[in-house]
C-alpha positions as CSV (number, residue, x, y, z in Angstrom):
1,M,23.9,10.2,9.9
2,P,23.3,13.2,7.6
3,P,19.9,14.8,8.0
4,S,18.5,14.3,4.6
5,T,19.0,10.2,4.8
6,Q,17.5,10.2,8.0
7,K,14.6,11.8,7.0
8,S,14.2,9.9,4.2
9,T,14.9,6.5,5.7
10,V,12.4,7.8,9.1
11,R,9.7,8.9,6.5
12,A,9.9,5.6,4.5
13,L,9.1,4.0,7.6
14,L,6.8,6.2,8.8
15,R,4.6,5.5,5.7
16,L,3.7,1.9,7.4
17,W,2.0,3.3,10.1
18,P,-1.5,2.8,8.3
19,Y,-0.6,-0.6,7.9
20,V,0.6,-0.9,11.7
21,R,-2.3,1.0,13.2
22,P,-5.0,-1.8,13.7
23,V,-2.2,-4.0,15.6
24,R,-0.7,-1.1,17.5
25,A,-2.1,-2.0,20.7
26,R,-0.3,-5.4,20.5
27,L,3.0,-3.6,19.5
28,F,3.2,-1.4,21.8
29,T,2.7,-3.7,24.6
30,A,5.1,-6.3,23.1
31,A,7.5,-3.1,22.8
32,G,6.6,-2.7,27.0
33,V,7.2,-5.8,27.7
34,A,10.7,-6.0,26.0
35,V,11.5,-2.7,27.6
36,V,10.9,-4.2,31.0
37,A,12.8,-7.4,30.3
38,S,15.9,-5.6,29.2
39,C,15.9,-3.4,32.4
40,I,15.4,-6.5,34.7
41,G,19.0,-7.2,32.9
42,L,20.3,-4.4,34.2
43,V,18.9,-5.0,37.6
44,I,21.0,-8.2,38.0
45,P,24.3,-6.3,38.5
46,L,22.7,-4.4,41.4
47,V,21.9,-7.6,42.8
48,L,25.4,-8.9,42.1
49,K,27.0,-5.9,43.8
50,W,24.8,-6.5,47.0
51,L,25.1,-10.1,47.0
52,V,29.3,-9.3,46.7
53,D,29.5,-6.6,48.9
54,G,27.1,-8.5,51.6
55,P,26.8,-11.8,51.9
56,V,30.0,-12.8,50.3
57,A,32.1,-10.3,52.3
58,D,30.2,-11.2,55.3
59,R,30.7,-15.2,54.5
60,D,27.1,-15.5,54.8
61,P,25.8,-18.7,53.5
62,G,21.7,-18.2,53.5
63,G,22.7,-14.6,52.0
64,V,24.3,-16.3,49.1
65,W,21.5,-18.6,48.6
66,L,18.9,-15.7,48.5
67,G,20.9,-13.7,46.1
68,G,21.4,-16.9,44.0
69,A,17.7,-17.2,44.4
70,A,17.3,-13.6,43.1
71,L,19.1,-14.0,40.2
72,L,17.4,-16.9,39.0
73,L,14.3,-15.5,39.3
74,L,15.0,-12.2,37.2
75,G,16.5,-14.7,34.5
76,I,13.4,-16.5,34.2
77,A,11.6,-13.6,34.3
78,E,13.5,-11.9,31.7
79,A,13.7,-14.7,29.2
80,G,9.8,-15.3,29.9
81,L,8.8,-11.6,28.9
82,F,11.1,-12.0,25.8
83,G,8.8,-14.9,25.0
84,L,5.7,-12.7,25.9
85,R,7.2,-10.4,23.2
86,R,7.3,-12.7,20.1
87,W,4.1,-14.3,20.9
88,L,2.4,-10.7,21.1
89,V,3.7,-9.7,17.7
90,A,3.7,-13.0,15.7
91,R,0.1,-13.1,14.6
92,P,-0.7,-9.2,14.2
93,L,2.2,-8.7,12.0
94,A,1.6,-11.9,9.8
95,G,-1.5,-9.9,9.5
96,V,-0.2,-6.6,8.3
97,E,2.4,-8.6,5.6
98,A,-1.1,-10.4,4.4
99,T,-2.7,-6.6,4.1
100,M,0.0,-5.0,2.5
101,R,0.1,-8.1,-0.3
102,A,-3.6,-7.8,-0.5
103,S,-3.7,-3.9,-1.5
104,L,-1.0,-4.2,-3.5
105,F,-2.3,-6.5,-5.6
106,S,-5.7,-4.7,-5.9
107,R,-3.4,-1.6,-7.0
108,L,-1.7,-3.7,-9.8
109,Q,-5.4,-4.6,-11.0
110,R,-6.0,-1.0,-11.2
111,L,-3.0,0.7,-12.5
112,P,-3.3,1.4,-16.4
113,V,-2.1,-0.8,-18.9
114,A,0.5,1.8,-19.8
115,F,2.2,1.3,-16.2
116,H,2.2,-2.6,-16.9
117,D,3.8,-2.0,-20.1
118,R,6.7,-0.3,-18.6
119,W,7.5,-2.6,-15.3
120,P,9.0,-5.6,-16.0
121,S,6.6,-8.5,-14.0
122,G,9.7,-9.8,-11.7
123,Q,10.1,-6.1,-10.5
124,L,6.1,-6.5,-9.0
125,L,6.6,-10.0,-8.2
126,S,9.9,-9.3,-5.8
127,R,8.0,-6.5,-4.4
128,A,4.9,-8.4,-3.7
129,T,6.9,-11.4,-2.1
130,A,10.6,-10.7,-0.8
131,D,10.2,-7.1,-0.3
132,L,6.8,-7.3,2.1
133,H,8.6,-10.3,3.8
134,L,11.4,-8.0,5.3
135,L,9.3,-5.4,6.1
136,R,7.5,-8.1,8.2
137,I,10.9,-8.9,9.8
138,F,11.7,-5.4,10.5
139,L,8.4,-4.7,12.4
140,A,8.7,-7.8,14.2
141,F,12.4,-7.3,15.4
142,P,14.3,-4.3,14.6
143,L,11.8,-2.0,14.8
144,T,11.0,-3.0,18.6
145,F,14.8,-3.5,19.7
146,L,15.5,0.1,18.3
147,L,13.4,1.2,20.9
148,V,14.2,-1.5,23.3
149,N,18.1,-1.0,23.0
150,G,18.0,2.9,22.8
151,T,15.9,2.7,26.3
152,T,18.5,-0.3,27.6
153,I,21.4,2.2,26.9
154,L,20.3,5.1,28.6
155,V,18.9,3.6,31.8
156,G,22.6,1.5,31.6
157,C,24.3,4.6,31.1
158,G,22.7,6.4,34.2
159,I,23.2,3.6,36.0
160,L,27.1,3.2,35.5
161,L,27.4,7.2,36.0
162,S,25.7,6.7,39.1
163,Q,28.0,3.9,40.4
164,D,31.3,5.7,39.2
165,W,31.0,8.6,37.1
166,Q,34.7,8.9,36.4
167,L,34.6,5.1,35.2
168,G,31.2,5.7,33.8
169,L,32.9,8.9,31.4
170,V,35.4,6.4,30.2
171,L,32.8,3.9,28.6
172,I,30.9,7.0,27.2
173,V,33.8,8.2,25.3
174,P,33.2,6.0,22.2
175,V,29.5,7.3,21.8
176,L,30.9,10.1,19.5
177,P,32.9,8.2,17.3
178,I,30.4,5.6,17.1
179,V,27.9,8.2,15.7
180,V,30.1,9.2,13.1
181,I,30.8,5.7,11.7
182,C,26.6,4.8,11.8
183,S,26.5,7.9,9.9
184,Y,29.0,7.0,7.2
185,F,27.9,3.4,7.0
186,E,23.9,4.4,6.6
187,T,25.1,6.7,3.8
188,R,26.6,4.0,1.9
189,Y,24.4,1.0,3.2
190,S,21.3,2.6,1.7
191,A,22.6,3.0,-2.1
192,A,23.7,-0.9,-2.0
193,A,20.4,-1.8,-0.4
194,R,18.3,-0.4,-3.2
195,T,20.9,-1.7,-5.7
196,A,20.7,-5.0,-4.7
197,R,16.3,-5.1,-4.3
198,D,16.6,-3.9,-7.7
199,Q,18.5,-6.6,-8.9
200,I,16.6,-9.3,-7.1
201,G,13.7,-7.9,-9.3
202,D,15.9,-8.0,-12.3
203,L,17.1,-11.8,-11.5
204,T,13.3,-12.5,-10.9
205,T,12.3,-11.2,-13.8
206,V,14.9,-13.3,-15.6
207,V,13.8,-16.6,-14.1
208,E,9.8,-16.1,-14.8
209,E,11.0,-15.2,-18.3
210,G,13.0,-18.6,-18.7
211,V,10.1,-20.4,-17.1
212,L,7.1,-19.3,-19.3
213,G,9.5,-19.3,-22.5
214,I,11.0,-22.5,-21.8
215,R,9.5,-23.5,-25.3
216,V,11.1,-21.0,-27.0
217,I,14.0,-21.2,-25.2
218,K,14.4,-25.0,-26.0
219,G,13.2,-24.7,-29.3
220,F,16.1,-22.3,-30.3
221,G,18.4,-23.9,-28.0
222,R,19.4,-20.9,-26.1
223,H,19.2,-22.4,-23.0
224,R,22.9,-21.7,-22.6
225,S,22.9,-17.8,-23.1
226,Q,20.2,-17.9,-21.1
227,S,21.9,-19.9,-18.3
228,R,24.6,-16.7,-19.0
229,A,22.4,-14.1,-18.6
230,F,21.1,-15.7,-15.5
231,R,24.6,-16.3,-14.2
232,E,26.0,-12.5,-14.9
233,L,23.0,-10.9,-12.8
234,S,23.7,-13.9,-10.5
235,H,27.4,-12.6,-10.2
236,R,26.2,-8.8,-10.3
237,L,24.1,-9.3,-7.1
238,R,26.7,-11.4,-5.5
239,G,29.3,-8.5,-6.0
240,T,26.4,-6.2,-3.8
241,E,25.4,-8.1,-0.9
242,L,29.1,-8.8,-0.7
243,Y,29.7,-4.8,-0.8
244,K,27.0,-5.0,1.7
245,A,28.9,-8.1,4.0
246,R,31.9,-5.9,4.0
247,L,30.2,-2.1,4.8
248,L,28.3,-4.4,7.9
249,A,31.6,-6.1,8.8
250,G,33.5,-2.7,8.9
251,L,30.7,-1.0,11.1
252,L,30.4,-4.3,13.5
253,A,34.5,-4.6,14.0
254,L,34.4,-0.9,14.9
255,I,31.4,-0.7,17.1
256,M,32.8,-3.9,18.9
257,T,36.4,-2.9,19.3
258,L,35.6,0.7,20.8
259,P,33.6,-0.5,23.5
260,E,35.5,-3.3,24.2
261,L,38.9,-0.9,24.4
262,A,36.6,1.5,27.1
263,I,35.7,-1.7,29.4
264,G,39.0,-2.6,29.1
265,T,40.4,0.8,30.4
266,A,37.6,0.9,32.9
267,L,38.3,-2.2,34.3
268,V,42.2,-1.3,34.7
269,L,41.1,2.1,36.3
270,G,38.9,0.4,38.6
271,T,41.1,-2.5,39.7
272,V,43.3,0.2,40.9
273,Q,40.4,2.1,42.9
274,V,39.8,-1.2,44.7
275,A,43.4,-1.3,45.6
276,D,43.3,2.0,46.9
277,G,40.4,1.5,48.5
278,A,38.8,4.0,46.8
279,L,36.3,1.5,44.9
280,S,34.3,-1.4,46.6
281,A,34.8,-4.7,45.3
282,G,30.6,-4.9,44.7
283,T,30.7,-2.0,42.7
284,L,33.4,-2.5,40.4
285,V,31.4,-5.8,39.6
286,A,28.4,-4.4,39.3
287,F,29.7,-1.9,37.0
288,L,31.7,-4.1,34.8
289,S,28.2,-6.5,34.8
290,T,26.2,-3.5,33.5
291,A,28.9,-2.3,31.2
292,L,28.7,-6.1,30.0
293,A,24.9,-6.0,29.8
294,L,25.2,-3.1,27.4
295,R,27.7,-4.7,25.1
296,W,24.2,-6.5,23.2
297,P,22.4,-3.3,22.6
298,V,25.5,-1.4,21.5
299,D,26.7,-4.2,19.3
300,S,23.2,-4.8,17.6
301,I,23.5,-1.0,15.9
302,G,24.9,-2.3,13.4
303,F,22.7,-4.9,12.6
304,L,19.7,-3.2,13.3
305,L,20.7,-0.4,11.2
306,A,21.1,-2.4,8.2
307,I,18.2,-4.2,8.6
308,S,16.3,-0.5,8.7
309,Q,17.9,0.4,5.8
310,D,16.5,-2.8,4.1
311,A,13.1,-2.3,5.3
312,A,13.3,1.3,4.2
313,T,14.4,0.2,0.7
314,A,11.7,-2.2,0.6
315,A,9.5,0.4,1.6
316,R,9.9,2.8,-0.9
317,R,10.1,0.4,-3.4
318,H,6.3,-0.9,-2.3
319,F,5.3,2.4,-2.1
320,E,6.5,3.4,-6.1
321,V,4.0,0.6,-6.5
322,M,1.0,2.1,-4.4
323,D,1.7,5.8,-5.4
324,A,1.7,5.2,-9.1
325,P,-1.7,6.9,-10.4
326,A,-4.6,4.9,-10.5
327,A,-7.0,4.8,-13.3
328,E,-9.7,6.8,-11.8
329,D,-13.6,6.8,-12.7
330,D,-14.9,10.1,-13.0
331,V,-18.2,9.1,-11.8
332,P,-18.3,6.7,-8.9
333,A,-19.5,3.2,-9.1
334,A,-22.1,3.7,-6.6
335,E,-24.1,5.8,-8.4
336,D,-24.9,3.9,-11.2
337,G,-27.4,2.1,-8.8
338,D,-28.6,-1.0,-10.5
339,T,-27.1,-0.5,-14.0
340,A,-23.5,-1.2,-12.5
341,A,-24.9,-4.1,-10.3
342,G,-26.8,-5.8,-13.4
343,T,-23.1,-5.6,-15.8
344,E,-21.3,-7.2,-13.6
345,G,-18.5,-9.6,-15.1
346,G,-19.5,-8.7,-18.6
347,E,-23.7,-9.5,-18.4
348,A,-25.5,-6.8,-20.0
349,A,-28.4,-4.8,-18.5
350,A,-31.4,-5.1,-20.3
351,G,-33.2,-1.8,-20.9
352,A,-34.6,0.6,-23.4
353,G,-31.9,2.5,-25.6
354,N,-29.5,-0.6,-26.0
355,G,-31.5,-2.7,-28.6
356,V,-31.8,-3.2,-32.6
357,D,-35.0,-4.2,-34.1
358,G,-35.1,-4.8,-37.8
359,E,-36.0,-1.2,-39.1
360,A,-33.3,0.8,-36.9
361,A,-30.6,-1.3,-38.1
362,A,-31.1,0.1,-41.5
363,G,-30.7,3.4,-40.7
364,T,-29.1,6.7,-43.3
365,E,-26.6,7.7,-40.9
366,C,-23.1,7.0,-42.8
367,G,-20.7,5.6,-40.2
368,G,-17.1,7.0,-40.1
369,T,-14.9,9.4,-42.4
370,A,-14.1,8.5,-45.6
371,A,-10.6,10.2,-45.8
372,G,-8.9,8.5,-48.2
373,P,-8.6,9.5,-52.3
374,E,-10.8,6.6,-53.3
375,D,-13.5,7.7,-51.1
376,R,-13.9,11.1,-51.3
377,G,-18.0,11.8,-52.7
378,T,-18.9,8.5,-51.8
379,A,-21.5,7.3,-49.2
380,A,-21.2,4.2,-47.3
381,A,-24.1,1.7,-47.5
382,A,-26.2,0.8,-44.8
383,P,-25.7,-2.5,-43.2
384,P,-28.6,-5.1,-43.8
385,A,-31.4,-5.2,-41.7
386,R,-30.7,-7.6,-38.4
387,T,-33.2,-8.8,-35.4
388,G,-31.8,-10.0,-32.5
389,S,-32.2,-14.0,-31.8
390,A,-35.5,-14.5,-29.7
391,G,-34.5,-16.3,-26.4
392,S,-30.7,-15.1,-26.8
393,G,-31.3,-13.6,-23.0
394,N,-30.0,-10.1,-24.4
395,A,-33.0,-8.2,-24.3
396,R,-32.3,-5.7,-26.5
397,A,-35.6,-5.2,-28.4
398,G,-37.0,-1.9,-28.2
399,A,-35.5,1.9,-29.2
400,P,-32.4,1.9,-31.5
401,G,-29.1,2.7,-29.4
402,D,-26.7,4.8,-31.1
403,G,-24.1,2.4,-30.9
404,L,-20.3,2.8,-30.8
405,R,-18.7,6.2,-32.0
406,F,-15.0,7.4,-32.1
407,H,-15.1,11.2,-32.2
408,G,-12.4,12.6,-33.5
409,V,-9.7,10.0,-31.4
410,T,-6.5,10.8,-31.2
411,F,-3.9,8.2,-28.9
412,R,-0.1,9.0,-28.2
413,H,1.6,6.5,-25.7
414,P,2.2,8.4,-22.5
415,D,5.8,7.5,-22.3
416,T,6.3,9.2,-26.0
417,D,8.1,12.0,-26.4
418,P,5.5,15.2,-26.7
419,G,6.7,15.6,-30.5
420,T,6.2,12.4,-31.6
421,P,3.4,11.4,-34.0
422,P,0.5,9.9,-32.2
423,V,-0.1,6.5,-33.2
424,L,-4.0,7.4,-34.2
425,R,-4.9,10.8,-35.3
426,G,-8.6,12.2,-35.8
427,I,-10.4,8.8,-35.5
428,D,-13.8,9.2,-36.7
429,L,-16.2,6.3,-36.8
430,H,-19.8,5.2,-36.3
431,I,-20.7,1.7,-35.4
432,R,-24.1,1.6,-35.5
433,S,-26.2,-0.3,-32.6
434,G,-26.3,-3.9,-33.7
435,E,-23.8,-3.5,-36.5
436,T,-20.5,-5.2,-36.8
437,M,-18.1,-3.6,-38.1
438,A,-14.4,-5.1,-39.2
439,L,-11.5,-2.8,-39.0
440,V,-8.5,-3.9,-41.3
441,G,-5.0,-2.4,-42.0
442,A,-1.7,-3.5,-42.6
443,T,0.8,-4.3,-39.7
444,G,1.4,-1.6,-36.9
445,S,-1.4,0.6,-38.2
446,G,-3.1,1.0,-34.6
447,K,-5.7,-1.9,-35.1
448,T,-4.8,-3.2,-31.4
449,T,-4.4,-0.1,-30.0
450,L,-7.7,1.2,-31.6
451,T,-9.6,-1.8,-30.1
452,A,-7.8,-1.1,-26.6
453,L,-9.2,2.3,-26.3
454,V,-12.8,1.4,-26.2
455,P,-12.8,-1.1,-22.6
456,R,-10.4,1.9,-21.7
457,L,-7.3,-0.1,-21.4
458,H,-5.5,3.4,-22.6
459,E,-7.0,6.5,-22.4
460,V,-7.5,8.5,-25.5
461,S,-5.3,11.6,-25.8
462,G,-7.7,13.7,-27.6
463,G,-11.3,13.3,-28.9
464,R,-13.9,10.8,-27.2
465,I,-15.7,7.7,-27.4
466,T,-19.4,7.0,-26.8
467,L,-21.5,4.0,-26.1
468,D,-25.0,4.9,-27.1
469,G,-24.3,8.5,-26.4
470,E,-22.8,8.1,-23.5
471,D,-19.2,9.3,-23.2
472,I,-17.1,6.2,-22.1
473,S,-14.3,8.6,-20.1
474,R,-17.5,9.6,-17.7
475,M,-18.6,5.8,-16.8
476,P,-16.9,4.1,-14.2
477,R,-14.9,1.3,-15.5
478,S,-16.7,-1.2,-13.8
479,R,-19.8,-0.3,-15.6
480,L,-18.1,0.1,-18.8
481,R,-16.4,-3.3,-18.9
482,G,-19.7,-5.1,-17.8
483,L,-21.2,-3.6,-21.3
484,I,-18.2,-4.8,-23.5
485,A,-16.2,-8.1,-23.9
486,V,-13.4,-8.2,-25.4
487,A,-11.2,-11.4,-27.2
488,F,-7.6,-10.4,-27.8
489,E,-5.4,-11.5,-30.5
490,D,-2.9,-13.5,-27.8
491,P,-5.3,-15.5,-25.6
492,T,-4.6,-15.3,-21.9
493,L,-5.9,-18.3,-19.8
494,F,-5.4,-18.6,-16.0
495,S,-4.1,-21.4,-13.9
496,A,-7.5,-22.5,-13.2
497,T,-10.2,-24.6,-14.9
498,A,-11.2,-24.5,-18.4
499,G,-15.1,-23.5,-17.2
500,E,-13.7,-20.9,-14.8
501,N,-11.2,-19.3,-17.7
502,V,-14.6,-19.2,-19.8
503,L,-17.0,-17.9,-17.1
504,M,-14.9,-15.3,-15.8
505,G,-16.5,-13.3,-18.7
506,A,-19.7,-13.4,-17.0
507,A,-20.1,-13.3,-13.1
508,G,-22.9,-16.0,-11.8
509,A,-23.5,-17.7,-15.4
510,G,-24.7,-21.3,-15.0
511,T,-23.8,-24.0,-17.1
512,D,-26.3,-23.5,-19.8
513,A,-24.3,-20.1,-20.5
514,L,-21.1,-22.1,-20.5
515,D,-22.2,-25.1,-23.1
516,R,-23.3,-21.9,-25.1
517,A,-20.5,-20.1,-25.1
518,L,-18.1,-23.5,-25.6
519,S,-20.7,-24.2,-28.9
520,V,-20.0,-20.8,-30.3
521,A,-16.7,-21.0,-30.0
522,Q,-16.4,-24.9,-31.5
523,A,-14.3,-25.4,-27.9
524,D,-16.7,-28.9,-27.4
525,F,-13.1,-30.2,-27.2
526,V,-13.3,-29.4,-23.6
527,H,-15.9,-31.9,-22.9
528,D,-13.1,-34.5,-23.7
529,L,-10.8,-33.4,-21.2
530,P,-10.0,-35.7,-18.4
531,Q,-12.4,-33.7,-16.2
532,G,-14.4,-31.7,-19.3
533,T,-14.9,-28.2,-18.1
534,G,-13.1,-29.0,-14.5
535,T,-9.7,-29.9,-15.9
536,Q,-7.1,-27.4,-15.0
537,V,-5.4,-25.8,-17.9
538,G,-2.3,-25.1,-16.4
539,E,-0.4,-21.6,-16.3
540,Q,-1.1,-19.7,-19.5
541,G,-3.1,-22.5,-20.5
542,L,0.1,-23.9,-22.1
543,S,-1.2,-27.9,-21.8
544,L,-3.5,-26.6,-24.9
545,S,-2.9,-26.1,-28.2
546,G,-2.7,-22.4,-29.8
547,G,-5.9,-22.9,-31.7
548,Q,-7.9,-24.4,-28.2
549,R,-6.5,-21.8,-26.3
550,Q,-7.9,-18.6,-28.7
551,R,-11.4,-20.6,-28.7
552,L,-11.8,-20.4,-24.6
553,A,-10.9,-17.1,-24.8
554,L,-13.7,-16.4,-27.4
555,A,-16.0,-18.4,-25.2
556,R,-15.0,-16.1,-22.7
557,A,-16.0,-13.2,-24.6
558,V,-19.6,-14.1,-25.7
559,V,-20.6,-15.7,-22.6
560,G,-22.2,-13.1,-21.2
561,N,-24.0,-11.7,-24.1
562,P,-22.7,-8.7,-24.0
563,R,-23.7,-5.5,-25.8
564,F,-20.7,-4.5,-26.8
565,L,-18.3,-7.0,-28.3
566,V,-14.6,-6.0,-29.2
567,L,-12.6,-8.9,-31.3
568,D,-9.1,-8.6,-31.9
569,D,-8.7,-11.0,-35.1
570,P,-10.2,-13.8,-33.0
571,L,-9.8,-16.6,-35.4
572,S,-6.0,-16.6,-36.3
573,A,-5.1,-19.7,-34.7
574,L,-7.5,-21.8,-36.1
575,D,-7.6,-24.0,-39.1
576,V,-9.8,-23.5,-42.2
577,H,-12.5,-25.7,-41.0
578,T,-12.8,-25.1,-37.7
579,E,-12.4,-21.5,-38.7
580,A,-15.7,-22.2,-41.1
581,L,-17.8,-23.8,-38.0
582,V,-16.9,-20.6,-35.5
583,E,-18.3,-18.3,-37.9
584,A,-21.2,-20.0,-38.4
585,A,-21.8,-19.6,-34.8
586,L,-20.3,-16.6,-34.3
587,R,-22.6,-15.5,-36.9
588,E,-25.6,-15.7,-34.6
589,V,-23.7,-13.9,-31.6
590,L,-23.3,-11.1,-33.8
591,A,-26.9,-10.7,-35.0
592,T,-27.7,-9.4,-31.7
593,T,-25.0,-7.3,-30.6
594,T,-22.5,-4.5,-31.7
595,A,-19.3,-5.7,-32.6
596,L,-16.1,-4.4,-33.5
597,V,-13.8,-7.2,-35.2
598,V,-10.3,-6.6,-36.1
599,A,-9.6,-8.7,-39.1
600,H,-6.6,-10.0,-41.3
601,R,-8.6,-12.9,-43.4
602,P,-11.3,-12.2,-46.1
603,S,-13.6,-14.8,-44.3
604,T,-13.4,-13.0,-41.1
605,V,-14.4,-9.9,-42.8
606,L,-17.6,-11.2,-44.4
607,L,-18.5,-11.5,-41.0
608,A,-18.9,-7.7,-40.9
609,D,-22.0,-5.5,-42.2
610,R,-19.4,-2.8,-43.1
611,V,-15.3,-2.5,-43.2
612,A,-13.3,0.6,-42.0
613,L,-9.7,0.7,-43.5
614,L,-7.1,2.1,-41.3
615,S,-3.8,3.3,-42.4
616,G,-1.1,6.2,-41.3
617,G,-3.1,6.1,-37.8
618,R,-6.3,7.5,-39.5
619,I,-9.5,5.7,-41.0
620,T,-9.0,6.2,-45.0
621,A,-12.2,4.3,-46.4
622,V,-15.5,3.0,-44.5
623,G,-18.0,0.7,-46.7
624,T,-19.1,-2.7,-47.6
625,H,-16.3,-5.1,-48.4
626,R,-17.4,-5.1,-52.1
627,E,-17.4,-1.4,-52.1
628,L,-14.0,-1.3,-51.0
629,L,-13.1,-3.8,-53.4
630,R,-14.1,-1.9,-56.0
631,R,-12.5,1.6,-54.4
632,S,-9.7,0.9,-52.7
633,V,-6.3,-0.1,-53.9
634,E,-4.8,-0.6,-50.3
635,Y,-7.9,-2.7,-49.2
636,R,-7.6,-4.5,-52.4
637,T,-4.0,-5.3,-51.6
638,L,-4.6,-6.7,-48.1
639,M,-7.2,-8.8,-48.9
640,S,-5.2,-10.5,-51.8
641,G,-2.0,-10.7,-49.8
642,G,0.2,-8.9,-52.2
643,P,0.6,-5.7,-54.4
644,D,0.1,-7.6,-57.7
645,Q,-3.3,-9.6,-56.6
646,G,-6.6,-8.3,-57.3
647,L,-5.3,-5.2,-58.6
648,Q,-7.2,-3.4,-61.4
649,A,-6.7,-0.4,-63.6
650,P,-7.7,2.8,-62.1
651,G,-11.4,3.5,-62.7
652,A,-12.4,-0.3,-63.9
653,P,-14.3,-2.5,-62.1
654,A,-13.1,-4.8,-59.5
655,D,-13.3,-8.5,-59.8
656,P,-14.2,-9.7,-56.2
657,S,-13.7,-13.6,-57.0
658,R,-9.9,-12.6,-57.5
659,V,-9.4,-11.8,-53.8
660,S,-9.4,-14.6,-51.5
661,G,-12.8,-15.5,-49.6
662,A,-15.1,-13.1,-51.7
663,P,-18.0,-14.2,-53.0
664,A,-18.4,-13.6,-56.7
665,D,-20.9,-11.4,-56.3
666,G,-19.5,-9.2,-53.6
667,G,-21.8,-9.9,-51.3
668,V,-21.5,-10.4,-47.5
669,P,-23.5,-13.6,-46.6
670,R,-25.3,-12.9,-43.0
């Protein structure tokens, strides 16, 4: 095989060593047992030689029975040793596969969101299932027998040459063409194996999307087009597998034919030598028996090379994920001490500097940068004073914190061209401790991207974000995400019970916290399910309505009484009546936390103390709802639902009552 191909294959397979090392003793023992068993098989021809030249030639029945018994014992020993080898490798290699699967899943959890945005889920599923199963098969059988068969061929060739070196050379002649054939085969089979594994991943993606999107497929009558796409991928994979089969068939045909021709030639020459008296009949029998014993090790070369190439491809695919740069913390989690321990699962750690009292919330520092033309020279009003609810479990009274700040934040997606304009540019925004800030903007303005930067689902490209004055890039993610709770616009539920889905937001929270969160999110419908909070909601929570899923996601966000709350349009799927009930309960939660809420409806905006307008990747206006209605044409357009509603002539006072959801006095009910 070409050195580059050989090195690539060997290098890929050697990377499995860290996983194999803990069970190396049993694997080496199993390989040794298999070598001994294979060598016992080579002793049988020598016994036959003694039997033919001795007891058979001398017509000694006792010797014949003795030789037969020896052959029987050698056969039993060989079979027993091969059975022992299989027993030795079965349990440890199942453990190796489980360990690799666990490490792959753990790695997937640590990889950044940008990685998951690029990779189809089917490709990851195939790596975690079919590829690892293939690696276990390789470690259990081909890896051992590459060593065993190689040793057997070397020992067998030595025995052949020792019995008759001329006949031995006849059998060794095919080695050179076999090496050339294997080199040709491996180069092409390796490329085909990689193509096949990737096509399996693509096929898995189509299956997964077809199952998860079955409602859309049925709703639009697209089952035929989906089936057609699946068939096309299946036929493509079938073609690749047939190409692999043709390569392997050609290799096996040549590998089996050349040794057979050599054995036939040796048989003719050996028979002539026996007839001439130059070779004993027993020696010829032993020679041919040894040659036939080497048929399986030689014939298996193609099969073992094929599996090795498949395994090397699976190993490369596995380590493509394992080698992907994970999100690393600048500060080890162990250095956080009690803080990290106290914030696991979204439960806020109590302490000074995190609370807000009534006077602190009414600070005079202006939050955000009023970059828009309507805002220049206008100061934002301070939010109303708020006091944390007693007995809420948040322990936030004390010295005021700095809240959540964006300092010149810029963001560009990692995979975009460097010359592409950033999604967010120079974001300066201050959400004071204990304040609720609504984030408003047109579709595609970057609101969801901005909220994803706070829990570091994406990393900022420039600038920094601070929580109570501490740069989040220097905080371990475990601690950061223990301080922040997030509810996404598209709620994701897991194949677990309704209660377990909610309690994911707070490790160790009890029934009281669960009931309180369900009440805040108006998700009391859970108690009416067949098993109450213990009811399985099914994959993706599709057994529930969109509004029910969104309310459970909101309950998950608030169950841990987080210090910082990020809500991405959390009420978009709710009807007007339920929305009003959720907003009323949510105000109590927002009174004791620092919150950033993406809002599309005026009713959601009214939950906030102040509003930030995001436009063109910048914060163009910051102020109260009433102020922005008066000063910002774009804001009035967004709140009114169209360019012709709620607009006033330049300089004219706005009529907030014309904007849906705004109180006549423009105030913000808190």
